[in-house]
Every structure is written in structure tokens, then in C-alpha cells.
One Martini backbone bead per residue (centre of mass of N, CA, C, O) as a GRO file, in nm:
protein
  106
    1MET     BB    1   0.645   1.482  -0.113
    2LEU     BB    2   0.390   1.492   0.104
    3ARG     BB    3   0.273   1.757   0.312
    4GLY     BB    4   0.020   1.774   0.544
    5CYS     BB    5  -0.121   1.485   0.517
    6GLU     BB    6  -0.329   1.234   0.508
    7ARG     BB    7  -0.300   0.882   0.601
    8LEU     BB    8  -0.345   0.560   0.486
    9GLN     BB    9  -0.292   0.291   0.707
   10PHE     BB   10  -0.186  -0.064   0.681
   11SER     BB   11  -0.217  -0.302   0.945
   12VAL     BB   12  -0.121  -0.584   1.138
   13ILE     BB   13  -0.264  -0.641   1.455
   14GLU     BB   14  -0.175  -0.759   1.779
   15SER     BB   15  -0.344  -0.864   2.064
   16TYR     BB   16  -0.228  -0.877   2.412
   17ARG     BB   17  -0.127  -1.025   2.717
   18GLU     BB   18   0.086  -0.869   2.984
   19ASN     BB   19   0.056  -0.875   3.300
   20GLY     BB   20  -0.262  -0.767   3.236
   21LYS     BB   21  -0.174  -0.612   2.983
   22VAL     BB   22  -0.239  -0.443   2.700
   23LYS     BB   23  -0.102  -0.532   2.386
   24HIS     BB   24   0.092  -0.449   2.080
   25ARG     BB   25   0.159  -0.589   1.751
   26THR     BB   26   0.324  -0.594   1.454
   27LEU     BB   27   0.291  -0.813   1.179
   28ALA     BB   28   0.208  -0.601   0.936
   29TYR     BB   29   0.300  -0.396   0.681
   30LEU     BB   30   0.137  -0.297   0.396
   31ALA     BB   31   0.028   0.017   0.353
   32SER     BB   32   0.017   0.350   0.204
   33LEU     BB   33  -0.201   0.655   0.160
   34PRO     BB   34  -0.274   0.941   0.054
   35GLU     BB   35  -0.573   1.084   0.045
   36ASP     BB   36  -0.512   1.268  -0.208
   37CYS     BB   37  -0.432   0.993  -0.393
   38ILE     BB   38  -0.695   0.839  -0.470
   39LYS     BB   39  -0.738   0.989  -0.757
   40PHE     BB   40  -0.480   0.822  -0.833
   41SER     BB   41  -0.449   0.533  -0.997
   42TRP     BB   42  -0.144   0.466  -0.969
   43ARG     BB   43  -0.139   0.476  -0.655
   44VAL     BB   44  -0.353   0.255  -0.608
   45VAL     BB   45  -0.208   0.035  -0.755
   46ARG     BB   46   0.048   0.038  -0.583
   47PHE     BB   47  -0.091  -0.024  -0.323
   48TRP     BB   48  -0.223  -0.307  -0.409
   49ASP     BB   49   0.043  -0.441  -0.483
   50THR     BB   50   0.162  -0.426  -0.198
   51CYS     BB   51  -0.058  -0.573  -0.048
   52ASP     BB   52  -0.071  -0.837  -0.204
   53GLU     BB   53   0.221  -0.923  -0.144
   54LYS     BB   54   0.188  -0.922   0.178
   55LEU     BB   55  -0.076  -1.116   0.192
   56GLU     BB   56   0.043  -1.396   0.098
   57ARG     BB   57   0.130  -1.498   0.399
   58PHE     BB   58  -0.165  -1.545   0.439
   59PRO     BB   59  -0.432  -1.700   0.487
   60LYS     BB   60  -0.698  -1.697   0.293
   61ASN     BB   61  -0.918  -1.613   0.498
   62GLU     BB   62  -0.757  -1.372   0.611
   63ARG     BB   63  -0.705  -1.225   0.347
   64LEU     BB   64  -0.999  -1.173   0.269
   65ARG     BB   65  -1.068  -1.004   0.521
   66LEU     BB   66  -0.861  -0.782   0.475
   67ILE     BB   67  -0.949  -0.695   0.195
   68ALA     BB   68  -1.234  -0.606   0.273
   69ARG     BB   69  -1.141  -0.379   0.465
   70ILE     BB   70  -0.980  -0.217   0.263
   71GLU     BB   71  -1.201  -0.181   0.036
   72ALA     BB   72  -1.379   0.011   0.215
   73GLU     BB   73  -1.155   0.247   0.174
   74ILE     BB   74  -1.004   0.114  -0.097
   75PRO     BB   75  -1.083   0.064  -0.391
   76ARG     BB   76  -1.050  -0.149  -0.636
   77PRO     BB   77  -0.958  -0.156  -0.939
   78ASP     BB   78  -1.004  -0.200  -1.245
   79GLU     BB   79  -0.858  -0.349  -1.511
   80GLU     BB   80  -0.804  -0.087  -1.676
   81THR     BB   81  -0.678   0.074  -1.445
   82TYR     BB   82  -0.455  -0.118  -1.383
   83ALA     BB   83  -0.309  -0.098  -1.651
   84ASP     BB   84  -0.257   0.204  -1.648
   85GLY     BB   85  -0.112   0.210  -1.370
   86ARG     BB   86   0.125   0.027  -1.456
   87LYS     BB   87   0.235   0.204  -1.675
   88MET     BB   88   0.288   0.452  -1.497
   89ASN     BB   89   0.478   0.308  -1.296
   90SER     BB   90   0.692   0.236  -1.508
   91LEU     BB   91   0.759   0.529  -1.591
   92ILE     BB   92   0.835   0.629  -1.311
   93SER     BB   93   1.071   0.438  -1.260
   94LYS     BB   94   1.242   0.535  -1.501
   95VAL     BB   95   1.268   0.824  -1.404
   96GLU     BB   96   1.395   0.763  -1.125
   97LEU     BB   97   1.645   0.626  -1.240
   98ALA     BB   98   1.748   0.860  -1.409
   99MET     BB   99   1.771   1.063  -1.171
  100THR     BB  100   1.981   0.898  -1.015
  101GLN     BB  101   2.199   0.883  -1.233
  102ILE     BB  102   2.238   1.188  -1.256
  103LYS     BB  103   2.306   1.241  -0.960
  104ASN     BB  104   2.565   1.051  -0.963
  105LEU     BB  105   2.727   1.237  -1.174
  106THR     BB  106   2.749   1.500  -0.970
   0.00000   0.00000   0.00000
């Protein structure tokens, strides 16, 4: 875990009025990414995979609008980078699973 770094967090927030006061509620937390990790393609791929999964519940026009806003901050990787990032994420998941299994043995 990275400590002391800035994170880019993406959520869908709804504003509304209640008794004349403006209030906000989170409709969906999409994903976050430490700013320092934008240079790591596997982290960006994991970020976008998480966003895409959570955005599926929104109507197409809303989903496309949200994607455009997110892509302005964190560009979507190209197909080759996506493939490499997914391979790396798969390896990382296997290592994390092995570490958990070893930890449970002790």
C-alpha cells in the first residue's frame, strides 16, 4: 500500500435539495488510482476494468458521458497495453493468492 500519495477517486454523486439545503449522495463508487501509479500500465488496466464493470449498470448515454470525463483524467490504454496489463494482473493475483495461502499455514 502506498502511503502519503494523492489518489484519483471516481464516484458518481447526485446532488439534491432537502428542506432547502443542498445535499449529496454517492450513487456509485467506480474506482481509484494513486497518482504515482498512472505510469504503471497494469494498475491503469485494473482501474479501467473496475470502472467498466461498475459502469455497466448505467444507461448507455450516461455511461459514455462518464467514460469521457474519466478518460480526460486517466487515458484508456491501447489494446496491446491492455493485454500486457491483464497478464501482469493475472500474475499478481496468483502471487497474492500464494502469499495468502502461505500466511494461513503459519
